[in-house]
N, C-alpha and C positions, 0 to 999 in steps of 0.2 A: 854547222852540224857535227855531233860526235860521232864516230865512226872506230874502225878498227877490226881487229878478231877477237873471237870469244872463246873461253875453256869452258866457262859455267854462266847459266842465263843470270846474270848477278850486277847486270852494269847498273851505274846510277844516272847517268845522262840520256835522257832521249838520243835516238838515232839509229843506222843501220851498221849493225857489227855482222861481216860475212868472213866465213872460211873458206879458202879455195882449197881443195883435194884433188888430187889425182887418182882417178881409179881404172880398173882393167876395162877394157873394150867392152868385155862382155855383159857389164851392169848396166842396167836401164834406166835412163834419166827420168826421172818421174816428173715550265714551263713558265701566273704572270710576273715576269721580273721586270727591273728597271729603273728603279728608284734608287736613287743614291743623296746622301747629306753630307756637308761640310759645315766645318765653323770657321770664319777666314776673316782677317781684318780687310775693310775696304775704304775708299775715300768716296764714298757715296751710297746711297739707299738708306732704308728702314734698318733701326740697330734693334736689337737683341729679339728678333722676330725673324720666322721661315719664311723667305722668297722663293716662290715655285719660278722655276725657269724649265721650260720644257725644249728640248730637243728642236733645232731648226728656228726659235724663237729669236727675237731681237731683244737683249737685256737693258738697251739703253733707257727707256723711259722708267725701268726699277731701278738699275742701277748707277747710271748714268754714263756709261761708256759702249761703243760697240763693240760687238762681240770679237772683233780683229785686235783690239787697243790692248796692247801690254797688260793692262790693268785687270782683264778678264782671262788672261791665261788659266787658271784654275777652272775658271766658268767654260771655257772652250775646250779644255782637254779631256774635262769629266764627261760632256756631253757629245764627243766624238763615238762613246758606246752606249751611254746611259740615255735612258728614255726622259728621264725627268730629273733634276737637281732640286733638291730644298736645302737652299743656300742660306745660312745663319750670318748676320755682320756681327762681329766680336765688339768692336769697338764703337763707341760714339761720336767722339770730336766734336769739336768748337765750330759753329755757324759761321760761315762768312756773312759779311755785312757791308753794306754801302748805304751813304747820305747823299741826296741829291736836293738842293733846296729844302722842301718840308717833307719831303718824301724819304721814308726809312725801308730799306729792301734787307731781308734777311733770307737766306738761304733755309731748305726744307729740313734737309740733313745737314748733319755737321761732315766736316771733311773737305781735303785739298780741293777738290773736284769744284767745290763753291766759289773757288778763286778762278773758276775759267766762265763764272757768269757776269754778262753786263746787261746793263739795263741802257737802253735808249729811248728818250722822250724826245718827240718832235710834235709839232702845230699840225693837227689833222687837215690834209690840203681841200676838202670839202667844206668843213665847218671849222672857221677858225678859232670857234670858242672851245673847242676840245683838243685833247691831245692824242695822239696814238704812243702808246707805252709798250715796248718790244723786250722780251726776255730773249737773249742770245748767250746759246752754251758752246765755247770754243767759237764763237764768228758765227754761227747758226742759228737763226731764228726758233725758237721753240716754242712761243707765246707771242701773241699780241692782242693788245685792249685798246677800245677809243672809250676814252672818259673825260668828263668835264673838269672832275677835281678828284684826289687822292681817295675818296671816299667812294668812290665809284670801282676803284680796281679791286679785284677777289684775287685770292691765292691760286697759282699754278703748281704744277708739278714739280714747280723748281723752286720757287720764291714766295714769301709773305709779303705784303704791304702795309704799311702805317704812317699816319702822320708823325713826324716828329714834334709836331706842339698843336697849339690851337689852329694855327693855319693851315688850310687843305687846299692850298693852291697849287698847282705843279708849275714846274719852271723848265723849259726845254734844256736836252743836253744831248751833245753829241754821242755819249758813251761816259759810265760810271761803272766802272768794275768792283764788283763784291773782294772783299779782301778778308785777310784774318782767320780764314776757313784753316782748320788744323785736323789729323786723323785721331790725335789722341795713342793713348798706350793701352794694351791689352794685357790683362792679368789671366791665372788660372782661376780665379773667382768666375770671371766670364766664361769660363769654358764650362764650371760646374752648372750654370744658370742657363747654359745651351744642352748639356747632358739632360734637365731635368725637364727640359721641353720635349726632348727625344722619347721620354717614357711613355708618351701619349701620342708618338707620329708614326705611323706606318711608312718602313722603308727598307730597304735591302741590305744596304751597305752603308756605313760611315767611314770617311777618311778621315785622318789627322794628318795635316801637313806642318809638322813639326817634328823638330828632334830633340824637344826638352824631354828628358827622361821620367819627370815627374809627370808630364801628361800623358805619355805612352802607358804609364803604371794606372793612371786615373781610367782611363777610356778603355782599358784591356779589362781592369774590376767592374766596370759599367757593363761591357758586354757579355763579361761571365755572367754575371747578375741576371743580365736580361735575357740569357740564352738559358740559363739553368733554373733559376724562379721563377721568373715572368713567363717562361714559353715563348720568348721573341725571337726567334732565330735569324740573327741578324750577322753580318760580319764587319771588323774590323780592318781597316788597310792603313799603317803606320810605315814610317822609314825605318830601317836597322834596328828591329827589336825581335830578333829571334829567340831572345830567352822569355818569349812570351810562353812557348810551348803549350800553345791552344788552338785548336780546329777553328775558332771564332777570330783568329788574328791572324793576319797575311803581313809579311816584314819584306818591305821592297828594298833590295840591297841597293841597287844603281838606276841609274837615267839613261837618258836617251838625246843624239841630237836630231834636230827637226832639218827638214830642207832648207830652210831659211838660214840654217844654222844658229837657231836657237837652242842652247843647253839646258835640257831638260833635268834637274840634278834628282836624286832619290827622294827628295821632299817633297818637289813638283811634280814626279813622276809618279806620288800617290794617287793623283785626280784621275790619272787615265787607269789605273789599275783599280781604284774602286769603281769608275764607271764602269770599267770593262767587265767589273766582277758581278755588279748589280745587272747589268744589260746581258750575262751572258743565261741563256736558258737551261734547264737542271739537266739535259741532256747534251751539253755543250761543254767542251773541256777548252781554256785557252792556251793548253801547251802548244807552243810554234805558232800561237797567233802574234801577227805583225803589229806592232804600236803603230798607228795611224799618222802617216807623212813623217816618221823617222827614217833616218838614213843610215843613222850609227849610233853606238852606246857612246855614253859619256867616260865610262872606266870599263875597260877591259881586265877581262880574269883568263888566265892559263886554264888548261882542262883540268888541273888538279885542285887548282882555286874553284873552279865552277862546282865540281862534284863535293866537296868540301862545303861548300856554302848551301848546297841542296840538302846535305845529309843533316845541316843544321836549320833545314827550315826556311831556306830563305829564296824569297821570289826576285829572280834577277832577269835582264836581257842579255842576250848574246847577239853580236854583229852576225848576218847572215847574206852574203850577194844584195848589199847596199841596203840592207832594212836593218830594223832591231826588232827581234823575235823573243817572246817570252819562251825561256829556257823549259820551265815545267810551272803548271800551274798547281803549286801546293802552299800548303799554309805552314803555320810554326809546330803543327803539333807533330812531337817526336818521343814522348814517354808513353811508348805502347803497353797495353796490358791484354789481360785474356778478354776483357770487356770491349776495349777500345784499339783495334788494331791498325795497322799502317795504312789499311785503306782510306781512313779518318784525315790522315795529311792530304788527300786529294780534294781539290776544290770543287770537282765535279762531283764526286760522290758527296761531300757534304751540302752542295746544292740539291742533292736528290733527297738526302734524308731532311733537311731543312725544309724542301718542299712539302713531302710528306706530314711532316710535323704540322705545318702551319694548314696545310688543306685538312687533315684530321681534325684540329684543334677548330677550323672554321664552322667545318662539318656540324659537329657536335655542339657547337655554342650555337648556331643559327638555328639547328632543327631538332635536335634530340635534347639538352638539356632542360628539365623542368617539363618538357612537353610528350615526352614518351616512357610508356611504362616499361620497369624493370620485369620485365616478364619474359618468357621464352619467345614471344612473337616479338616485342619491343628489341631485343637484344639480336634478333634474327634482322631486323630492320637495320640495325645500326652495322651488323656484320657487312649485309649487303652494299651498305654505302661506302663503307669501306674498301670490298672489294672493287667495285666501280673504279673508286679513287686510283687504286693500286693497278688495276688493270689500264687506265688510261695512260699511266707513267709507263708500262710495260709497252704500250701501242707505239709512243714515241722514243721509244728505246732508252729510256732512262734504268729500265731494270727489268732483267730477265729471269726466265726458268720459273716464274712464280704460279703455283697451281691453287686455284680459287678453292678447292676442294679441301688441300689438305693444309696449305700454309698460313690460314687466318682461322683463330676461333674467338668468340665473344661470350664470356661465361660470367656469372654470377658474382657479384665481389664480396666482401667480407660483410659489408655493411648492406644494408636492404637497399640504400639508395646508391650503391657503386655497381660499376662492372670491371671486368678484366679482361683485355686483352691480351692474346698471343699472335704476334705476326712475323713470318718469316719472310726476308726480302734480299735480294742480290741485286745492287747496285752495280750497272754498267760503266765501267770505266774505258778510256780510249785507250788505241794502239798508240804505243809510246816508245816500245823499243823492239826493235825488229832482228831477230836472230836467223842467219843465214847460213846454211850450206850449200856452195857453188861446186856441183861437180864438173873437173875440167877434164876434156876425154882427149 
């Protein structure tokens, strides 16, 4: 944590700044969020589609691995804070296959996980005219069917069955492993397909686990268009991209070390930041939030380096008492002007503004557009709805000093079917800098 003395209240880093002064003895001491999406290469699972993974759920059936597996690190880190992950598998890969006598077995999905599948065929102990056909994944049985011949087999969650020729008889086998499964390559075009799907998907935050500059620019352009042209208030988390200079983009500078000594570099740390950002309430800041199960940071910086990074709009972790904490919950926006001030660089403020924008849009679309007269009575109804929303934000501490009598007006627009709304709000930020004057008697 930063500290030291202060002359002016202009410190960059969150911390406690104290001045000790000697004085005479005569002086008296005196809100719904939580959905994140990411596109990553995987070794199993449906390709080119969104798979929903809920926090606390086991992704084994859908993605082929237990949540504790190394392959599930992006899922695991994201769901430490997010409620729901919409995961998109970028690659297709090649399906693993095996042949046992007249039986041809093919993996449901492409990917190297298919090579961990084994088919065991044994005579049924109760009926010697039938066979037990078991599907094992990494040695554990996932499916078992008792059939007379190949035609009796139906596909399961892991493989499909077919006869390799006209003969449908089964032959006993102690275990035939599938082979030839590969993950395949990922191109930028795969990301483009993912972003097209996101156009019609509801979520809070999208994470890009890649240091590829071209992809960072593509994702940033997508988020800008969604926020500014489509009215979809989302945020993007990427590694090492402070030049985005945009309130919708969070740039992760470094990573952390977990308690088991797993190193989560800045690319992998995108998963946690995206999940934590999506999961944070509109009245919550991530400043000084501890990265779950982290005991250190992977790259340490000096005080001056940290301040420089923050002034560039970089989201970074610092080591503190055996933990890795978020130094400050900020985004990359730094080109302040009269209509967009420094407050827009704070993600808590952005969550408030985005939440209001989304709630206003939903209310207008569901209850007013095409349903309410553009008359004084109709506009008053809409004004009451807006006031209720803002009052609810004020009720849980997201905004302050809102006066429903003077801070909102709904007027007739220039066209007969339009209205014009003026609204004054003051988002609440978190206490991050504490300036103290301690009097020593």
